[in-house]
N, C-alpha and C positions, 0 to 999 in steps of 0.2 A: 141774586144768582142769575148769570147770563143764560138765555135760552140755548138749548143745544142745536147743532147743526149736524147734518149727516156726516160731514167731514170730522167734526169733534168726536162723534160715536165711533167712528171706524179707527180713530187713533188708539183707541183702548182695546180694540179687538184682538191684535196678535198676542198680547200678554195674557188677556183672560182666556184665550183658547189654549195657551201653552201651559198655564199654571197647574191644572189638575194633573197632567202627566209628569211635569217637572217635579211638583211637590211629592208625588207617589214614588218617583224614582230615587230621590235623595233622602227619603225618609222623614219629610215634613208631616206632622200631623198623624204619625203612624202609617205612612204610605204603604198601600198593599203590595206595590212592586218591590219595595225595600224589604217588606216582611217575607216575601217569597225568596229574595236574595239572601237574606240573613239565615232563613232556615235551611234552604236547599243548597245554596252554593258556599256559603261561609260557616255552616254548621254551628251557629250561635244558639244558646239556650233561651228559652222564654224569659228567665230572670235577667239575663244579660241584655236582652232587647228592651225589656221594660225599664231597667235602671238607666239604660242609654237614653231612651226617650224621656224619662223623667229628669235627666240631668239638666235639661234646658231650663228647669226652675232656677238654677244657679244664675242665670242671666237676668233675673228679674230687675236687679238695680240698673243694669244697662238699658233694659226695656223702659223703665220709668224715666231715665234720663232722655231716652230717645223722643218722648213727648215734648221735649223743647225744641226740637229740630224744626226750623221755619219752613213754611210751605214753598218757599221759593227754591228750596233744594230738593224738592221731591222727584223731579225728572231725573236729575243726576243720580239721586240715591236708588231709583228704580234700575237704572243701568248698571250700577255697581252690584246690585244684588243679582242680577242676571248673570253678569261675568263671574261673580264668585260661585254661583250655582252650576255654571258650566264647568268650572274647574273641579267642583265636588263630583259632578257626574263622571267626568274623566278619571278621577281618582278611584271612584268605585269601579270603574271598567278595569282598571289596572288591577285591583284587588281581586275581582272575579276572575280575570285571566290568570292570576298567579295561583288560584285554587285556594281552598280553606287550609290555612296554615297559621303560623305565628303572627302574620300581619292582618288576620281577618278582623281582629278587634278594631282596626283603624276605620272599618266601616261605621262603628259606633261613634267615633269622633266626627265623622262626616255628618251624621244626622244631628248631633248635638250643635255643631257650628251652623248647620243649615237652619235650625230653628232659631238660633240667635240672629242670623242675618235676616231671616224673614221678619222677625219682630222689629228690628232696629231700622232696616232699610225698606222693606216692602210694605209693612203695615202703616208706616208713617207717611207713605207716599201715594199708593194707588187710590184708596177710597177718598182721601182728602182731596186729590185731584179731581176725581169724579164728582165729588160733592160741589166743587167749585165751578166745574164746566158744564154739568149736565143737570137737566131738570128730573123731578121724581120719577115720571113715567119711563124716561130713557134710562136711568139709573137701574130701575127695576128689570128692564128688558136685558140689560147687560149682565146684571147680577143673577139672572135667572136663565133666560134663553141662551145668551152666549156661553154661559158656563155649562149649560146643558150640552152644547156642541163640543165644548172641551171635554166634558164627560163621556160623550160618544167616543171621541178619539182614545180616551184612557181605557174604555171597556174593550176596544179592539186590541189595544196595546196589551192589556193585562191577560186576555184570553190567549193571544199569541205568545206572550212572555211565559205564561204558565205551561204552555205546550212545547217550548223551546229549551235550549239550554246551552251551555258553553260559549261557543263564538257568536251565536246570534244574540246572546244576552250581552255580551261585550259590545257587539256592534250597536245594540239599541242604546246603550248608555253613552256611547261615543256620539251617536246621532243627536240624542236629546241635548247633550252639551253644546253641540254645534248650533242647534236651532236656538237654544237660549242665548248664545253669543250673537246670533244674527238678529234676534229680536231686540237685543240690547243696543245694537247699532241702528236699528230701525227707529227706536224711540227718539232719535234726534228730531223727528218730525213732529213729535207731541208738542202741542202748544203749552208754553209756561203760563201758569196762572196769572191773572191780572190782579194785583194786590193794590187796593185803593188807598190803604194806610200802611205804608211799610213800617212805620214805628210801631204800630200794634202787632203786626204779624211777626216782627222780628224780635219782639221781647223775649228775654230768656225764660220768663214763665208766662204762660197764656193767662189772659184775665179771667176773672169769674170763677165761683166755686162750681164743683160738679153738681149738677141738678139732681133732685129726687128721681126724675124719669131716668136718667142716664144711670143712677145707682140700681134702680130696679132692673134695667136692661142688663147690666153687668152681672147682676146676681143670677138672672136666668141664664145668660150665656155660660157663666161658670159652672152652675150645677148640671145643666145639659151636657156640656162638653165633658165633664168629670165621668159621667156614666155612659158615654156614647159608644158602648161596646168596644172598649179598648182591647187591642190585640186579639180581635175576634178570629182572625185567620190562624194566629198561633193556638188559641184555644181550641178551635174546631179541629185543627189538624192534630194536636197533641192529646186533647182530653175528651172532647165530646164525640168526635167522628173520625178516629184515626184511619188514615187510608181513604178518606173521603175526597171529593173533588174541591180542594180548597180554592183553586182558581175560580170555579163556579161560584162559590160563596162571595169571594171578593168582587167578582163581576156583577153579582146581583146587588150588593152594596151600592155600586156605582149606578146600575140601572135605576135603583130606587131614588137616588139623588137626581138622576137624569129625568125621571117621570115627574118629580116634583118641580123641577125647573121649567120643563116644557109645559106643565099645565098651570103654571103661575100665570095669573091675569093681573097686570099692573093696575093699581088703584090709588086714588088719593084718599079714599075713605078709611075707616077703622079696619084694623087687621085682627081684631081679637078673635073673631069666630074661627078664622084659619088657624091661628096659633094655638088656641085652647083645644080645639078639636084634635089638632095634630099631637098635642100633649097627652091627651086621653089615649090616642092610638099608640103612642110609644109605650105608655105604662101598660096597657093591655097586652102588647106584644112581648114585653119582658116577662109578664106572668105566664103567657104561653111558653115562652123559652124556659122558664123555670120548671114547667110541668113535663118537659120531655125527659124520657128515661133512657132510651138506648137507640139513638139514631143509626148506629153502626149495624144493627141487626134488623131494624124495622124499616121498610120502605116508606110507610106512611109518615113516620117520624122524620125521615129525611126530606120528604116533600114539605112537611110542616116547618122544619127548620129553614128551608130556602125561602118559604113564604113569609116567615117571621123576619128574616133578614132584609128582604125586599120591602115589606110594609114599614118596618122600623126606620130604614134609611130614607124612605119617602117622607114620612112624617117629620123626621129630625130635620131634614134639609128644609122643609117648608117653614118650620120654626126659625131656623137660621136666617132665611131670606127675610122673613118678616122683622126679626130683630135688627137686621143690618138696615133695612129700610127706616124702622123707627129712629135708628141712630141718625141717619141722615136727616130725618125730619126734626131732630131734637137739638142738634149741634149749631152753633154759630160759626161763621167762617174764621173768626179771629182764634177760636179755641178748637177748630176741627182738627188740626194735627194732634193736640193733646187728647181730645176725646177718642178719636179713632185709635191712637197708639195705646191708650189705656184699655180700649175694647179688645185690642189684640193681646195685650198683657194678660188680661182676664181670660180670653179664649185660649191662648196658647198655654198659659201656665196650668189652668185647670185641665186641659187636655193632657199636657205632660204629667201631671200628678196622677191623672187617671190611667195613663198608660203605665206608669211606674207601679201603681197599685194593681192594675191589671196583669202586669208581668209576674208580680208575686203571687197574686191570687191563682193564676193559672198554674204555677208551681205547686202551690198548696192543694189545689183541686186534684192534681195527679196524684197526690199522696192520700186523698181522702175519697176513695172510689166508693165507699159504702154510705156515704152521706145521701139522704134523699134529694136534697138540693145542694149542690157544691157551693163553696164560698164565693166563686166567681159570679154565679148567677144570682145569689143573694144580693151582692153588691149592685148588680144592674137593676133589680127590682126597687131597691132602696133609693137609688139615685134617680130612677125614673119617677118615683112618686114625689120626690122633692123637687125635680124639674117641673112637674106639672103645677105644684103649688107656686113656684116662683113665676111661671108664665101667667098665672092668673093675677099676679101682683102688678103686672106691666100695664100701664095706661097706654093703650095701643091706638089712640086716635092720632097722636102725634101732631106734628105741624108740617103738613105737605108743602112742598116747594114745586111750583109749577112755572 
């Protein structure tokens, strides 16, 4: 793997800074901005939102097929993804401008197609390109600190978005679409990967079986994403704390991810201590969430809820950064597109299933107010325990590349 240069690192910065806000706006991974739009502007129900997020699972055959895309097409696919995302942001702007009506469900089609384009075009491009062009320490800096700055931008956007409405929300969606289009054009400067053996890289099927290390990583990612507090903003706004500051809850999720990214220290050594400690924190946080009784009436429980959201988001992000770096250390260049594509298949599919389950459980929880612990929180505790066990199975020394 070629050593990185400052120029090579800077080539990846624009898209990494943009992605948190873009994904949140068009509903990728249950984006907070999209959730606010769906609830407040388009008047969609929790079940509708959850089903829409879950429908991304139907794209699984296409995602598996995308693992065959050669690395040589990665830059072009990144550009196509950004152009498609810009069009989706503009379509959402049109729907919000028209108001909640018979076309409001069109927003759900946007998030479904956004998830598909992310899996097919983005997931098969960015990380494989970074794996080819950058060394381990520089990848970790981009996947942690650069993403942190992108997260800072999203926090400001989310707080402003929650406090605004109408014309300002439409203007935001139009602007984020324009920025995505600009970044797509700017990616022309991104260096294409140097492929020493084109015949190996361009084979329709990547060589070699999936290693036990990668299988354990996929298992950990899948379970972690399944229970990563799906549709939390919908749950808080509808069931746990009606009338509460949902925008603040969403912002604290982002702050937690930001704190994890900023505090991450690149290392070529074992990552097991960080990941396992964070898994314990996530499990304890979900137990504390399950113990809350009535945040709507008790100020102390409101503070506890906000603290739980912050701590859980921080720990979950730490695990994700560790698993991503272990993936970089475990893949070979000839199979990098396949391995990263399958990583995204597992990541996105488990998240979509979690969002589908979350939407249904929020609806059920609204109808079971007398339960000591509602079904949504039971689901979080069970998946957090399973995720902790899966993280302990991962061999985390990896194969650092420097």
